[in-house]
Structure formats: structure tokens, C-alpha cells
C-alpha positions in Angstrom: 90.8 109.9 122.9 91.5 107.6 119.9 91.4 103.8 120.1 94.7 102.1 120.5 96.1 99.5 118.3 98.6 96.8 119.4 101.5 95.7 117.1 101.2 92.0 116.3 105.0 91.6 116.4 106.4 93.6 119.4 102.9 94.3 121.2 103.5 98.1 121.6 100.4 100.0 121.6 99.8 103.3 119.7 96.9 105.5 118.8 95.0 104.5 115.6 95.9 107.8 113.6 99.6 107.3 114.5 100.0 103.8 112.9 97.3 103.3 110.2 97.4 105.0 106.8 94.5 104.9 104.4 95.1 105.2 100.8 92.9 106.4 98.0 92.4 102.9 96.5 90.8 101.8 99.9 94.0 99.9 101.1 95.1 100.4 104.6 98.7 100.2 105.8 99.7 99.5 109.4 103.2 100.7 110.4 104.6 100.2 113.9 106.8 103.1 115.0 108.6 101.1 117.6 109.9 98.0 115.6 109.0 99.1 111.9 106.7 96.1 111.4 104.5 96.8 108.4 101.2 95.2 107.1 99.6 96.4 103.8 96.4 95.7 102.1 94.5 95.2 105.3 90.9 94.1 104.6 88.2 96.5 105.7 84.6 96.7 105.3 84.9 99.3 102.5 87.0 97.1 100.4 
């Protein structure tokens, strides 16, 4: 079972692999499947 992530806009929960996309340049994109909220360039420990 994967961790769940809650959308900061509509508060819908989804599994991590369904809403986060990791790019080759170490940017991470969050995209809510419910309300289409998107957050780019999420700071991670890798970059």
C-alpha cells in the first residue's frame, strides 16, 4: 500500500504514484485528478 497525498485545494486523497510525477531534472509535479490543481517544481531532498 502506497502513502496517500492530500490535495491542498480540494482535500481529495490519492495514492502517491497517481498524483506525483518525477522529471529527469529532479523536479516533481503534483497534479490532482479530482480538481486538476497542479503544483510544479516541488522542493525535494534531492534538489
